[in-house]
N, C-alpha and C positions, 0 to 999 in steps of 0.2 A: 429630302429632295434638294437638289442643288439650286442655289440662288444665282440666277444668271446675271444679276446686277453687280456682282463682285467678281474679282479675278479668280480664276481657277488656281487652287493651291496644290502644290506638288512637293512631295518628299522623295529624295533620291537616296537609294541604298546600294552601294557598290564598293567592294573591297579594294578596287583599283582607284587610287586617288586621282591619277591623271585622267582616267576615263570619267570619273565623277565630275571633275572640273569641266571637262569637255562637254558633257551633257548639259551641265548648268549653263554654260556659255551659249550653247546652241539654243536652249529654251529661251534665254534672255534676249537673244538676237532675232529669233524666228517667230516669237509669239509674245503675247501680252500676259502670259501666265506668271504666277508668283511662286518661285521656289522658296518654300518656307523652312526647309531643313535639308541638310546633306550629312551623310555619315558613311564611314567605311566599316561600321560595326552593325551586325544584324540586331543585337540586343539593344543598342542605342537607337537603332532605326525604329524598333517597336515602341520605345519610349517617345520618340519624336511623333509617331502616329498618335499615341495617346494624348500628347500635349497639343498638337495642332489640328487634329481631325482633318487631315488633308482630303481633297477630292480624289487625288491620284497618288499612288506610290509606284515608282519605277524600281523594281526589285531584281537585283542581280541574283541569278540562280546559284552560282559558285561562290560561296562564302566560307571562310575558314572556321569560325567558332560555332556557327549555327547555319546550316545550309539554307539556300533560298526557299526550298519547298517547305521546310519547317517554319520559316519566317512567314511565308504566305499563309500557312495554316494558323499561325499565332495571330496575325493581323486580322484574318477573317473571323476568328473567334471573338474579337473585340466587339463585333456587331455594330460597327460604325457604317457610315455611308461611303467609306473609302473604297475605291476600286483599284485593283492591282494589275499592273502590266509587268510580266516577267521579261527580264533581259538575259540573253544567253549567247554564248559563242557557238552553241551546239544546236543542230536541227534534228535532234533525236526525238522520234515520235513518242516514245515512252515518257520522256521528260516533259514534253508538251502536254501529253495526256494527264500526267500527274499534277502539273502546275495548274491546269484548268480545273481538274477535279477538286483540288484543294482550295480553289477560290479565285485564281487569277482570271481576269476578264480579257487579257490580251497576252500575246507572246511575240517578242520582237528580237531578231538577231542583231547582235552588236555590229555586224558587218554591213548592215543595210544603210542606205542613204539617209541623211538627216531628215529629209522630207517625210520619209516613212514613219519616223519616230513621232514627229509632230502630228501626222495623220492618225497614228495609233492613239495618241493622247486625246485628240478630238473625238474620235469614234467611241472610245471607252467612256470618256466623260459624258457623252450624250446618251449613255445607256446601252451601247452596242457591244458586241464581242469583236475583238480584232485579231485576225490571223492573216499574215501576208499570203498572197495567192500561192507563192512557192511552197508554203507549208500546209495550206488548208486541205487540199485533196488527200495528202498523205496522212494528216491527222485524223480526218473523218473515217478513212479506211481502217486506221488503227483503232479508233474509237469503236467502230462496229465489231471488229474482231474481239476486242476486250469485253464488250458487252455480252457477246456470245459465250466467252470463256467464263465470265462471272455468273452467267445464268446456269451454265453446266455445273459450276462449283456447288450450287445448292442441291444438286441431285445426289451427291455422295459426301462421305465424311473425309475423303482424302484431301488434306489441306493443300497438297501440291496443285490441285485444280484452281486454287485462288491466285496462283502466280501469273503475272503477265508474261508475254513472250520474251521481253527483255530480262525479266527476273529469272526466267528459265535459263537464258543464256549465261547469266551471271552465276547461277547455282551450278550449272554444268562445269564452268571453269573453277568454281570453288572445290568441286569434287575431284578436280585434277591436282589440287594442292597449289594452285597458282595464287600469288599474292595480289593485293589490290592494284598495285602499280602496273603489273603485267596484264591484269584484266582490263584496266583502263586502256592500255596500249592496244590490246587485241580488239576491243570493241570500239576504239576511237572515241572515247568519252573521257571526261576528267576523273581523277581519282576521287574527288568529292562526290561526284555522281555515282560512282561505284559504291561508295560507302552508304549513300542514300538507298540504293537498291538492296544492299546487304541488310540494312536495318529493316527495310520493308519485308524482306524474306524472313528475317527472324520473327517479326511480329505476326506474319501470316502463318508461319509454321509453328508458332507458339514455343519458340526455343530462345535460349539466351546467348548462344555462341555458335561459331562456325562448325565446330565438331558435331554438335547435336543437330544442326541443320543438315549436314551431310549424312549423318546416321539416319535421320528421318527420311531423307530422300532415298537412301538405299533400301530401307525397310518398307517403303511404300511404292516401290516399283518405278522410281524415277529413271528414265532412260538417259544414260550418259554416253558421251562420245568415247570415253576411255574407262578402264577399270577404276573403281572407286575405293577399293579396299584399303590401299595404302594412304589415299588422300583423306580418309575419314579422320585420321588422327593428326593431320597436318595443321599447324597453327600459322596464323598470319605473322 
């Protein structure tokens, strides 16, 4: 339980050094919170959390070495009282869903006004969940849809039933032989996010690479927008 007689301690993890400095300056100017550590590295960020046991971690979703979702999961597994707020430039419902499912207690867009960030920190630190109104309705609609999909997945052995709607979109493009950069462009998400979705697809379909993922899709009745025969042997 948080001790309200001491300052709230925060760790910032963001691969953009300028954005990192900006957030730190904002917190210093607009609050009495104590930023105990900052880093542009996800792995170093996990070490900072282990060292300082902060109350709040502001976690950038798009990180180079280890993506934000993996980092959220790693921090959650430490079983500390630390609460995580995801930071992102994308209002992707699937990304929000995954971040919250892996342990994030809040999700804030980088384009939002500074007062929103401070408000998010206050809400999450007090034990609440924070989602800005612009995202909340869309998120809960997506959550309900995925809950139904996951429930259906238990009814059969076809692992395709475990994929989210976004993962289905990514798999569809994979079967067309499109590379990650082009998929990111088509879906208006980052290439890092695409790779995260692909890794999730591999895990759910219990395969180790793109070729086997596509072959599994073909053999189990995945409905694609185009022919998948030539795409099955395409590599990234």
